[in-house]
C-alpha positions in Angstrom: -78.5 18.2 49.1 -77.2 21.7 49.2 -80.5 22.9 50.6 -80.4 20.4 53.4 -76.8 21.4 54.2 -77.8 25.1 54.2 -80.8 24.4 56.5 -78.7 22.3 58.8 -76.1 25.0 59.1 -78.7 27.6 59.8 -80.4 25.5 62.5 -77.0 24.7 64.0 -76.1 28.4 64.1 -79.4 29.4 65.6 -79.1 26.6 68.2 -75.6 27.7 69.2 -76.7 31.3 69.6 -79.8 30.4 71.6 -77.7 28.1 73.9 -75.1 30.8 74.4 -77.8 33.3 75.3 -79.5 30.9 77.7 -76.2 30.0 79.5 -75.3 33.7 79.7 -78.6 34.5 81.4 -78.4 31.6 83.8 -75.0 32.1 85.2 -74.5 35.6 86.5 -71.7 34.8 88.9 -69.2 32.5 87.1 -65.7 33.2 88.3 -64.0 31.6 85.3 -65.9 33.7 82.8 -65.3 36.8 84.8 -61.6 36.1 85.0 -61.4 35.4 81.3 -63.2 38.6 80.5 -61.1 40.6 82.9 -57.9 39.2 81.4 -59.1 39.6 77.8 -58.8 35.8 77.1 -62.5 35.3 76.5 -61.9 36.6 73.0 -59.3 33.9 72.4 -61.8 31.3 73.4 -64.5 32.8 71.1 -62.0 33.0 68.2 -61.0 29.4 68.7 -64.6 28.2 68.7 -65.5 30.2 65.6 -62.4 28.8 63.9 -63.3 25.2 64.7 -66.9 25.6 63.6 -65.9 27.4 60.4 -63.5 24.6 59.6 -66.1 22.0 60.3 -68.7 23.7 58.1 -66.2 24.1 55.3 -65.3 20.4 55.6 -68.9 19.3 55.4 -69.6 21.5 52.3 -66.5 20.0 50.6 -67.5 16.5 51.4 -71.0 17.2 50.2 -69.7 18.5 46.9 -67.5 15.5 46.4 -70.3 13.1 47.1 -72.6 14.9 44.7 -69.8 14.8 42.0 -69.4 11.0 42.6 -73.2 10.5 42.4 -73.4 12.4 39.1 -70.5 10.3 37.7 -72.3 7.2 38.8 -75.6 8.2 37.2 -73.8 9.0 33.9 -72.4 5.5 33.8 -75.8 3.9 34.6 -77.6 5.9 31.9 
């Protein structure tokens, strides 16, 4: 199960990076992005997104560990 979670995390990370690059190449004249960059607020947005994604990944890993622990307990009772 850990391998599946690692693969999913890697695929999600690569997809986000690819989508970000594709959007950046498409939109050359986006006023909002230019304004955020000029004001230095784009870094706040990036930090917020990274924080949310990090929290989500940590939560998924924690839930996976708990489920695996419960499964191992259940298998010990059956055997």
